[in-house]
C-alpha positions as CSV (number, residue, x, y, z in Angstrom):
1,X,5.1,4.2,8.8
2,X,2.6,2.4,10.4
3,X,2.3,0.2,14.0
4,X,2.3,-3.4,14.6
5,X,-0.8,-3.8,16.5
6,X,0.8,-7.2,17.8
7,X,3.9,-6.0,19.2
8,X,2.8,-2.5,19.0
9,X,6.4,-1.7,17.2
10,X,6.9,0.6,14.0
11,X,6.8,-0.8,10.3
12,X,8.2,1.8,7.5
13,X,9.2,1.9,4.0
14,X,6.6,3.5,1.1
15,X,3.4,2.7,-0.9
16,X,3.1,3.4,-4.5
17,X,-0.7,4.4,-5.0
18,X,-1.7,4.1,-8.5
19,X,-5.1,4.8,-9.9
20,X,-6.8,4.9,-13.2
21,X,-9.9,7.9,-13.7
22,X,-13.0,7.4,-14.6
23,X,-15.2,10.7,-13.8
24,X,-13.2,12.1,-10.5
25,X,-9.2,12.5,-10.0
26,X,-7.2,13.2,-7.5
27,X,-4.0,15.6,-6.2
28,X,-1.7,13.5,-5.7
29,X,-1.2,15.4,-2.1
30,X,-5.1,13.9,-1.9
31,X,-3.3,10.5,-2.7
32,X,0.0,10.2,0.0
33,X,-2.9,11.9,3.5
34,X,-4.7,8.7,2.5
35,X,-1.8,6.8,2.1
36,X,-0.4,8.9,6.1
37,X,-3.8,8.8,6.6
38,X,-4.3,5.0,7.5
39,X,-1.2,4.1,8.4
40,X,-2.2,5.9,11.7
41,X,-3.7,3.4,13.4
42,X,-2.5,0.3,14.8
43,X,-2.8,-2.0,11.5
44,X,-1.0,-4.8,9.7
45,X,0.2,-3.9,6.4
46,X,-2.4,-5.3,4.1
47,X,-4.8,-3.9,6.0
48,X,-3.4,-0.6,5.4
49,X,-3.7,-1.4,1.6
50,X,-7.0,-2.2,1.9
51,X,-7.7,0.9,4.1
52,X,-6.6,3.0,1.1
53,X,-7.7,1.4,-1.4
54,X,-11.3,1.3,0.0
55,X,-11.5,4.9,0.7
56,X,-10.1,6.2,-2.3
57,X,-12.5,3.8,-4.9
58,X,-15.3,5.2,-2.2
59,X,-14.1,9.0,-3.3
60,X,-13.7,8.7,-6.6
61,X,-14.5,5.4,-8.1
62,X,-11.9,5.1,-10.8
63,X,-11.5,2.1,-13.4
64,X,-9.1,1.2,-11.0
65,X,-6.7,0.6,-7.8
66,X,-3.4,-0.5,-7.4
67,X,-2.0,-0.1,-3.4
68,X,2.0,-1.3,-3.5
69,X,3.3,-1.9,0.1
70,X,7.2,-2.2,1.1
71,X,8.3,-2.2,4.3
72,X,10.8,-2.9,7.0
73,X,9.3,-4.1,10.0
74,X,10.6,-3.7,13.9
75,X,9.5,-6.4,15.1
76,X,10.8,-9.2,12.7
77,X,14.9,-6.8,13.5
78,X,13.9,-6.8,17.5
79,X,11.6,-10.2,17.7
80,X,11.9,-13.7,16.4
81,X,14.2,-13.4,12.9
82,X,15.9,-10.8,14.3
83,X,16.4,-9.5,10.5
84,X,16.6,-5.8,10.2
85,X,17.1,-6.2,6.8
86,X,14.3,-8.2,5.4
87,X,10.9,-5.6,3.7
88,X,8.0,-7.6,3.2
89,X,5.3,-6.3,0.3
90,X,2.3,-6.7,-0.1
91,X,-0.4,-5.6,-2.6
92,X,-3.6,-5.0,-3.3
93,X,-5.4,-4.7,-6.5
94,X,-9.0,-3.7,-8.2
95,X,-11.2,-2.8,-11.1
96,X,-8.5,-2.9,-14.1
97,X,-5.4,-4.0,-12.4
98,X,-6.8,-6.7,-10.4
99,X,-8.6,-8.0,-14.0
100,X,-6.0,-7.5,-16.9
101,X,-2.6,-9.0,-16.4
102,X,-1.4,-6.4,-19.1
103,X,-2.0,-3.6,-17.0
104,X,-1.2,-5.0,-13.8
105,X,2.4,-6.0,-15.0
106,X,2.5,-2.4,-16.2
107,X,2.2,-0.5,-12.3
108,X,4.4,-3.6,-11.2
109,X,7.2,-2.9,-13.7
110,X,6.4,1.2,-13.3
111,X,7.3,0.9,-8.8
112,X,10.1,-1.9,-9.5
113,X,8.7,-3.3,-6.9
114,X,11.2,-5.4,-4.6
115,X,14.3,-4.0,-6.1
């Protein structure tokens, strides 16, 4: 869950976090805590994805990182479009997930983004 900095209304969903290790690995709970930590401040969804990727890149120095966030935004449900059912999907791809379409495709297939 995050907080929209423009309307101070929550957005909630799920973050898919993947990395291809090089020398260091992290436990699953560390990935979960990183996503929770990144969403604590009032930030737009795109920024939260970049904060997660930046932190993991700095800590783990992996071959690649992929972060896909799927979220519903209360500001869209309550204001403007007034549609509570729209899911916004953002992605951040670094390293092999950015440079190699096969690896990126495998990640997106595994998480079934948008389905």
